[in-house]
LOBA-502881 format. One record per atom (N, C-alpha, C, O, CB): residue in one letter; x, y, z. Coordinates in steps of 0.05 Angstrom, whole numbers, plus 5000, padded with zeros to 4 digits. Glycine has a CB too. Example, Ala and Ser with C-alpha at 12.3 -4.5 7.8 and 13.67 -1.06 7.14 Angstrom:
2
A526448865156
A524649105156
A526449345156
A528549345169
A522649115181
S525749555142
S527349795143
S525850015157
S526850235161
S528249885114
This chain:
131
M502149735009
M500049865000
M501850244997
M500950414982
M497049805027
R504250285014
R505550515008
R506550574983
R506950804975
R507250545023
H506950374972
H507850394949
H507150564921
H508350694904
H507750194946
L504250464931
L501750544917
L501150854927
L500951004908
L499150324924
H500751014957
H502051244962
H503951384940
H503451464917
H503451184984
R505751394954
R507951454935
R507551504912
R508251734904
R509451284933
S506051254885
S506351294862
S504151534854
S504451694836
S506051024848
R502051534871
R500351734878
R501352024880
R500352184864
R499251654899
S503352114899
S503852294904
S506452354879
S506552584870
S504052284933
A507752214871
A508852204855
A506852384831
A507352614824
A509651944854
L505252264824
L502752324799
L501652544811
L500052654796
L500152074792
V501852624828
V500052904838
V501853114830
V501453274812
V499352934874
L504253104846
L505853294845
L507953374803
L508953574793
L507953184875
A507553144797
A508053134762
A506153334759
A507053564754
A507252824741
L503253294762
L500653444752
L501453794758
L501753954740
L497553324774
V501653844782
V502454134794
V505254164784
V505454414783
V502354164830
L506954104778
L509154184759
L508254194740
L507954434735
L511454054757
A507454074724
A506854114687
A505054304691
A505154434670
A505453834664
G502454474711
G501154634704
G502954884713
G502455104704
G498554594712
A504954844729
A505855114738
A508255194715
A509155414713
A506955104772
C509054924697
C509655044676
C508455154647
C509855174626
C510854934674
S506055204651
S504555334632
S505255594613
S507155734619
S502655374645
D504355634600
D505755904579
D503856054598
D501555984604
D505055934536
S505156244607
S504056504630
S504156734624
S503656914639
S505356544653
T505156754588
T504756854572
T502656924547
T502557124533
T506056814572
A501056664546
A499156674540
A496956994547
A496857104569
A498556434551
P495557074524
P494257374525
P492257254541
P491857014546
P493157544495
T490757484550
T487957434559
T485557534551
T485857784552
T487857484580
P483957494546
P481757684535
P481858014539
P481458184521
P479157584550
L482258034555
L482558304565
L484258404553
L483658594540
L483058344589
Q487558294553
Q488458364536
Q487758424499
Q488458594483
Q489758234543
V486558244497
V486458164475
V483258344448
V482658334424
V486257834485
A482158494478
A478458604474
A479258814453
A481558904457
A476358784508
G478258914435
G478459144417
G477159124395
G475758924395
G480759194410
V476959274371
V476459264352
V477359184320
V476859344301
V476059404356
Y478458974315
Y480058914295
Y478958984257
Y476958864250
Y480558614302
S480159134240
S478959114220
S481058924208
S483058814216
S478259364207
L479358924180
L480158734162
L481958894143
L481459074127
L477758584148
E484458764150
E486558864132
E486858674105
E486658824085
E489458884149
S487258434099
S487658274080
S485958044069
S484957934089
S489458194086
V485057914046
V483857794049
V485157624022
V485757754001
V481257904056
S485557304023
S487457123999
S484656993989
S483057014007
S490556834012
G483756903971
G481856733966
G479356833965
G479557053974
G481856543981
R476656793958
R473956903962
R472756993985
R470956853994
R472356743955
G473557213998
G473357244027
G471557554024
G470757694004
G476957254044
P471357574049
P469557884034
P471058194035
P472558284052
P466357974056
V470458274017
V472158614022
V472258724042
V474458724052
V471258834008
A470458844054
A470658984088
A470258854104
A468758674096
A468959174097
G470958814134
G470158704157
G470658734180
G472758814171
G470458544157
S470858754203
S471358744229
S470058564251
S467958434253
S471058954235
F472058624267
F471558364289
F472158544324
F474158624336
F474658034281
T470058544329
T469858704354
T470758454376
T469058274375
T466258854360
L472458394390
L472758244415
L472758394446
L474358574451
L475358104411
T471358304461
T470658354489
T473158264506
T474758114495
T467958204497
A473558344533
A473958294553
A472958044562
A474557894571
A473358464565
D470357954560
D467857774562
D469557494553
D469457284567
D464957874539
G470957514531
G470957404515
G468157194487
G467656974478
G472557324530
R466857574487
R465157504469
R466657644440
R468657794440
R461957604478
A464657544413
A466457704395
A464957694366
A464357474356
A469657574394
E464557864357
E462358054335
E464458004310
E466858074310
E461658474345
R463057864290
R465157974266
R462258084240
R459858014237
R468157604249
R463558244229
R462058514212
R462758444178
R464158604166
R463958904222
V461758224165
V462858314141
V461358344109
V458958304108
V464958134139
R462258384093
R460258614069
R462458394053
R464658354064
R460559114066
Y461458224021
Y462458124000
Y461058253975
Y458758293970
Y462257834001
A464358313956
A462458453936
A460358393914
A459758553896
A463758553925
T458758033920
T457257993901
T454258113915
T451958133904
T457557693892
D455158163943
D452458243959
D452458503985
D452658444009
D451557943974
P452258763975
P453558963995
P451558914034
P452258984056
P452859363977
T449458794028
T448658694061
T450258584078
T451058364074
T446858494063
E451158764108
E452158584120
E451658384136
E449758364151
E453158654126
I453558234134
I453057954147
I454457944171
I456857944172
I453957724130
V452657914195
V453857984222
V454557684241
V452857504243
V451558204239
F455857674247
F456857384261
F456357354295
F457857534303
F460657354255
I455357264312
I456757354347
I457157054352
I456356864339
I454157544378
G458857074377
G459556884387
G462156834413
G461756944435
G459956794365
R463356744411
R465356704433
R468156614424
R468356454405
R464256494451
F470356724438
F473456624422
F474856614453
F473956684474
F475556924393
T477956444443
T478256294460
T480856484446
T480156634427
T477355964465
V485056484460
V485856564455
V487856354466
V487856324490
V485256784457
D489356224454
D491555924470
D494555974461
D495555824445
D490655524455
G495856184472
G498456154456
G498356344431
G498156584437
G498855824447
T498456304404
T499056324390
T496456174370
T496456154345
T501556274394
T494856114383
T491056074370
T489456244377
T489256324400
T489255834380
I488356294361
I485056504373
I483456264349
I484056194327
I484657034359
A481056204368
A479156054356
A476756154366
A476556234389
A479455764361
F474656164348
F471956254348
F469556094348
F468856004327
F471656374328
N468556054362
N465056014355
N462556194342
N461156334356
N463855984378
L462156184322
L460756434326
L458056334296
L458156194276
L463556794321
V455456564313
V452856384312
V451956574282
V450556774287
V450256414347
P452656544250
P451056744234
P447756944248
P445756834257
P450156534208
G448257214246
G445757344260
G443157174244
G441157134258
G445657734254
N443157074212
N440757064203
N440456704209
N438256584210
N440457214169
M441556644210
M441456294219
M441056174235
M442556294251
M442956164219
P440056014248
P438555824261
P441055854284
P443455874278
P437755504244
A439955874316
A442055814341
A443755604339
A445855584352
A440855764366
A442555424319
A444055174331
A445555144303
A446254914296
A441954874345
F445955334289
F448455234270
F451655504289
F451555744294
F447255344221
V453855294292
V456655474297
V457955454276
V458355224267
V458655394319
W458555564270
W461355624266
W464455584275
W465555774287
W461155804268
P465355444272
P467355464293
P470055484264
P470455344245
P467355134320
V471255724276
V473755744259
V476255904276
V476056024297
V472855924231
A478255864265
A481155854282
A483056024256
A482956044231
A482655424289
G485056164282
G487356304261
G489956224285
G490456064304
G486756754252
Q491456464268
Q493856484289
Q493356744299
Q491556884291
Q496956454276
W495056794318
W494457024342
W497557124335
W499456974333
W493656894381
L497657364334
L500157584325
L500557804342
L502757914340
L499657724296
G498857904360
G500058094376
G497858254356
G496758104340
G503558144378
S497058524355
S495858714349
S494558574324
S492658694314
S497458964347
Q495158374312
Q492958164298
Q493057984291
Q495057854298
Q491958194280
F491057854273
F491157504277
F489157384247
F487357514236
F489257384317
T489857184243
T488357104219
T485556954227
T484856954250
T490256894201
I483956844207
I483256644210
I483056504173
I483056594150
I480656664229
K482956264187
K482956104158
K481055864146
K481555644156
K485455984157
Y478955884125
Y477455624129
Y477155504100
Y478955544084
Y474355674144
P475555394095
P476155224058
P473355474048
P471455554062
P474854654051
D473955534022
D472055604009
D469555454001
D469555283983
D473055663993
P467855504011
P464955464002
P465755293979
P465255063985
P462955753995
A467255313948
A465955263916
A468855143917
A469955163895
A464855573889
D470255033936
D471954773932
D474454963922
D475954873905
D470654503906
G474955233934
G477655443913
G480055403929
G480755173935
G477155873911
P480755513934
P483355543954
P481755683982
P479755823981
P486255793939
D483455604010
D482555594032
D482955944035
D485056064031
D484155374051
I480456074041
I480356444047
I481656404075
I481556244093
I476456654049
V483356674068
V485056734094
V485157094100
V485957294088
V488656614087
E483757054124
E482357344129
E485057404148
E485857224162
E478457374146
T486557714148
T488157744166
T486558124174
T486158324159
T491857684152
Y485958074206
Y485658264216
Y486858424232
Y488958294235
Y484358234222
R487158594244
R488758874254
R488559084269
R487959304259
R489258994241
R489159064305
R487959344310
R489459514308
R491859474310
R486859394331
P488459774305
P490360004303
P490760114333
P492360304337
P489060234283
């Protein structure tokens, strides 16, 4: 029984140390909060847009496409983990059961999102920058 107790203690210690070594430089939603403007797009993405990120992890994406001047709004949540930013967004004109999970790269005062072209073209990459 003593051997089992030592093994459990060693496991607990290893887990505590692993947690202590996590990336403490990862940004918080408070540090990420702000309005980001669409800076560039590759593929057939929007021609104009913005993301608003809040300190409590909410996100709002507003975009316009060349083929339709109607603004499309997506709302949801975001997380930042190291150099990855991820969103779970609900298009404003769709049922709430539809969630668009999209992710990209966090680059400090800017980020990208990347997703497949719905018409089987090359992936769409959008870059947003905070002024």
